[in-house]
C-alpha distance (Angstrom), angle and dihedral (degrees) to the residues before:
residue distance angle dihedral
M1 . . .
E2 3.80 . .
S3 3.77 119.5 .
A4 3.79 121.0 -116.1
A5 3.81 89.9 -110.1
S6 3.82 94.4 52.9
I7 3.80 91.5 48.9
L8 3.79 91.9 45.7
F9 3.80 92.1 56.6
S10 3.78 95.6 41.4
M11 3.78 126.6 90.0
D12 3.82 86.6 -91.8
G13 3.80 92.6 56.5
K14 3.78 94.7 107.1
E15 3.80 91.1 50.8
Y16 3.79 90.4 48.8
I17 3.80 91.4 52.3
K18 3.81 91.9 47.7
R19 3.82 90.5 51.9
L20 3.80 91.9 45.3
V21 3.81 95.0 50.5
G22 3.80 91.1 44.0
S23 3.78 92.8 49.5
N24 3.80 92.9 48.2
L25 3.79 93.0 47.1
K26 3.81 91.3 49.3
Y27 3.81 91.2 49.0
L28 3.81 92.5 51.4
R29 3.80 92.1 45.6
E30 3.79 94.9 48.3
E31 3.81 91.9 43.9
R32 3.80 86.9 63.0
Q33 3.81 92.2 42.0
L34 3.80 94.0 -118.8
S35 3.78 125.5 150.4
Q36 3.78 118.7 -131.9
D37 3.80 88.9 -106.4
D38 3.82 92.2 49.4
L39 3.79 91.9 53.4
A40 3.78 91.8 43.4
A41 3.80 91.9 54.6
M42 3.81 91.5 48.1
I43 3.81 94.1 52.6
D44 3.81 97.4 35.4
V45 3.81 100.6 -112.9
T46 3.79 130.9 109.8
G47 3.77 125.2 -89.8
R48 3.79 86.7 -120.6
T49 3.81 89.4 59.5
I50 3.81 90.8 54.8
M51 3.80 90.9 46.0
N52 3.81 92.2 50.2
I53 3.81 92.8 49.2
E54 3.80 93.8 46.7
N55 3.81 91.8 48.3
A56 3.84 92.0 47.0
G57 3.78 90.6 -117.5
T58 3.78 94.1 126.1
F59 3.76 134.3 37.6
P60 3.81 101.3 -132.8
K61 3.78 120.9 -120.4
P62 3.81 117.1 -121.7
E63 3.81 92.9 -103.4
T64 3.79 89.7 50.6
I65 3.81 89.0 55.7
Y66 3.79 92.8 46.0
R67 3.82 96.5 52.5
P68 3.81 99.6 57.9
S69 3.79 92.2 38.3
R70 3.78 89.2 55.5
F71 3.80 91.4 45.6
F72 3.82 92.2 49.8
D73 3.81 91.4 41.8
I74 3.79 95.1 -122.4
S75 3.78 134.7 122.2
P76 3.82 112.8 -92.6
A77 3.81 86.4 -123.2
E78 3.80 90.1 64.0
L79 3.80 90.0 70.1
F80 3.82 87.0 64.3
L81 3.81 96.8 51.7
S82 3.77 122.2 106.9
E83 3.77 125.7 -149.0
E84 3.82 87.2 -101.0
E85 3.81 91.6 64.2
């Protein structure tokens, strides 16, 4: 199994980051028992934006990373952390 670092710096690095951010966002959202639409309304984005991030369909823009991190009271960098870190 490849390490997080080796995947990050491979050609699939961008995909890995998209999956990681999406997985972390989904975890935080579900931990607070929020629907995608609930979270979207609270951070002023669309439910489709949340869905696309969680499903790794979109690489989030910086402001889209900042909004949920502020809402969840975490550092934006924490959305990029894997369980290994």
